C-alpha positions, -999 to 999 in steps of 0.1 A, spaced: 379 15 -462 342 21 -469 316 -4 -457 309 -13 -494 346 -19 -499 348 -41 -469 319 -62 -481 335 -65 -515 368 -76 -500 350 -102 -479 331 -115 -509 363 -118 -529 380 -137 -501 350 -161 -498 351 -167 -536 388 -174 -535 383 -198 -506 356 -217 -524 377 -219 -556 410 -226 -540 411 -265 -541 403 -267 -578 425 -238 -588 455 -256 -573 452 -283 -601 470 -309 -581 445 -337 -580 449 -372 -595 424 -398 -609 410 -425 -587 391 -458 -591 358 -445 -579 340 -415 -595 338 -383 -574 308 -360 -569 302 -327 -551 274 -313 -530 270 -277 -519 263 -276 -482 262 -238 -479 296 -227 -466 314 -255 -482 312 -277 -512 319 -313 -501 336 -338 -523 328 -375 -520 329 -409 -537 303 -436 -536 302 -474 -541 278 -503 -536 241 -508 -540 215 -485 -525 198 -516 -514 225 -522 -488 228 -504 -454 244 -470 -457 280 -465 -445 298 -431 -442 336 -431 -441 356 -402 -426 393 -399 -434 422 -391 -410 439 -357 -408 460 -351 -439 438 -377 -457 413 -375 -484 384 -399 -492 407 -420 -513 426 -433 -482 396 -456 -481 400 -466 -518 417 -500 -511 388 -511 -488 358 -495 -505 354 -524 -530 353 -549 -501 329 -528 -481 306 -523 -511 297 -560 -510 277 -553 -479 272 -515 -477 262 -485 -498 294 -467 -492 300 -429 -490 335 -416 -484 340 -378 -480 367 -351 -480 363 -331 -448 365 -293 -453 401 -283 -457 411 -316 -472 409 -330 -507 386 -313 -532 363 -300 -505 364 -262 -498 392 -248 -477 379 -224 -450 406 -204 -433 400 -198 -396 370 -221 -396 384 -255 -386 367 -270 -356 351 -303 -346 317 -285 -345 321 -271 -380 334 -304 -394 305 -323 -377 278 -300 -388 290 -303 -424 285 -340 -421 250 -336 -406 241 -316 -437 257 -342 -459 237 -370 -444 205 -350 -447 211 -340 -483 229 -369 -498 225 -401 -478 190 -394 -466 186 -423 -443 202 -437 -411 239 -445 -415 267 -463 -398 297 -439 -396 333 -450 -395 362 -426 -391 399 -429 -386 420 -407 -363 404 -372 -364 377 -389 -385 371 -412 -356 366 -381 -333 340 -369 -358 323 -403 -358 319 -399 -320 308 -363 -326 280 -375 -349 269 -401 -324 266 -373 -298 253 -343 -318 238 -354 -351 201 -350 -357 179 -377 -342 178 -409 -363 207 -400 -385 233 -422 -369 229 -460 -363 264 -466 -349 299 -453 -350 333 -470 -355 362 -449 -341 393 -463 -357 423 -454 -335 408 -421 -327 429 -397 -305 405 -392 -277 420 -367 -253 455 -370 -269 446 -345 -296 434 -319 -271 456 -291 -258 443 -295 -222 428 -330 -220 408 -343 -191 430 -375 -191 465 -384 -200 488 -370 -227 480 -337 -245 486 -331 -282 519 -314 -273 531 -348 -259 519 -367 -290 515 -357 -326 518 -320 -318 555 -316 -329 545 -326 -364 516 -301 -365 539 -274 -352 563 -280 -381 534 -279 -405 525 -245 -391 561 -231 -393 572 -246 -426 541 -252 -447 518 -224 -433 481 -219 -434 468 -227 -469 504 -235 -479 513 -198 -476 549 -208 -468 553 -240 -486 589 -248 -476 587 -286 -479 625 -290 -479 627 -270 -447 600 -291 -431 619 -323 -440 651 -310 -426 634 -298 -394 615 -331 -390 647 -351 -393 664 -329 -367 635 -328 -343 642 -344 -309 605 -355 -307 602 -393 -311 567 -388 -326 583 -373 -357 595 -408 -365 559 -417 -372 555 -391 -399 569 -398 -434 593 -372 -448 600 -381 -485 619 -357 -507 588 -347 -526 555 -336 -511 532 -366 -508 499 -364 -527 478 -365 -496 495 -334 -481 491 -315 -514 454 -318 -508 456 -308 -472 453 -273 -456 481 -272 -430 459 -249 -409 443 -281 -397 475 -290 -379 478 -255 -364 442 -258 -351 451 -290 -333 485 -278 -320 471 -246 -307 440 -262 -293 413 -242 -312 399 -272 -330 382 -286 -298 380 -254 -279 342 -256 -276 340 -294 -278 360 -310 -250 362 -348 -255 349 -358 -221 318 -337 -227 313 -351 -262 317 -387 -251 292 -382 -224 266 -372 -250 269 -402 -274 236 -419 -282 245 -449 -305 266 -480 -302 303 -473 -305 333 -495 -315 368 -482 -306 397 -499 -323 430 -492 -307 462 -497 -327 499 -497 -321 510 -475 -292 536 -471 -266 549 -446 -241 586 -437 -247 604 -446 -215 630 -418 -219 607 -389 -227 572 -400 -216 559 -391 -251 529 -410 -265 538 -428 -297 504 -436 -310 469 -421 -313 459 -426 -277 472 -444 -246 456 -473 -228 446 -450 -200 428 -427 -224 411 -456 -242 398 -468 -208 384 -434 -198 367 -430 -232 349 -463 -226 340 -455 -191 324 -422 -201 304 -438 -229 292 -466 -206 282 -440 -180 260 -425 -206 241 -458 -209 254 -466 -244 269 -498 -257 307 -495 -263 329 -522 -277 367 -521 -277 392 -540 -298 429 -538 -292 451 -543 -323 486 -534 -311 501 -548 -343 480 -526 -366 492 -494 -382 473 -462 -374 454 -464 -408 443 -500 -408 417 -493 -435 446 -483 -458 473 -507 -450 453 -538 -440 419 -534 -458 408 -570 -456 412 -570 -418 395 -536 -415 365 -547 -437 361 -579 -416 361 -559 -383 336 -533 -395 313 -558 -413 312 -583 -384 306 -556 -358 279 -540 -380 261 -574 -381 256 -572 -343 238 -539 -345 200 -536 -341 181 -538 -374 178 -505 -392 142 -492 -388 
């Protein structure tokens, strides 16, 4: 192929990637209006609520989630915050970017979003992989962008292929991500939902019990690029961002909430986002960096407290934010 032909093919692929989410025509209406901002490589979709006179709050959804997983709690949070909830690249209406899913790319999208849309210091709160990104922003965002970070049941170490401490992703949520890879495929290139359900029900992995397998594809997964799961299962998502290194670089107050978890006595599998050992090491590393870290154990809470217990989540976030230094 000629050099010109190669460039043309690459341009067509880039155009297809940018248009892919909207061309799928699978989205539904929500309570809060959605907007988009072009960040360069990706167009990021987001929703907004609350008065601009309130402190800014940025919400980052879990893997397989879109901004609207925060929909039940946004009205409560809007009483005290100017709320922004986003779709991370590869999820929701934001651009899907094949072979470009990494913590560093996700994080740098958010740095641009804060600079272009929020335009002032912000408290960031993320769930699961969104909690990892909240810590990433505390560590690597531009000076003055981040006031503090709430990491809601974030899988520190437990979502890495070769973690510094404790269980790896292969001993935790990895079996689900492996089935996403094998039965759904990157960008839904396989799309065998029935096969996924059958394999999930037959899987010996106890972690599969934590993943719903309805007969019809759930709305949140329709809006999700399964390549995300492959990137976690194969370890490429954090290849250049080891969690112990990231946590040693945090610069703002951190709150870690830790939800239901257990170690299966028969298999040794981690059933939950992170173990007690991993939560302890995350705190130790942050404290060693000279940064305030608070920890709350909520063993009766589901992984996505913000979705299933919004009043409790709003109270935790609002009360903790009130203890932060005043925004300059």
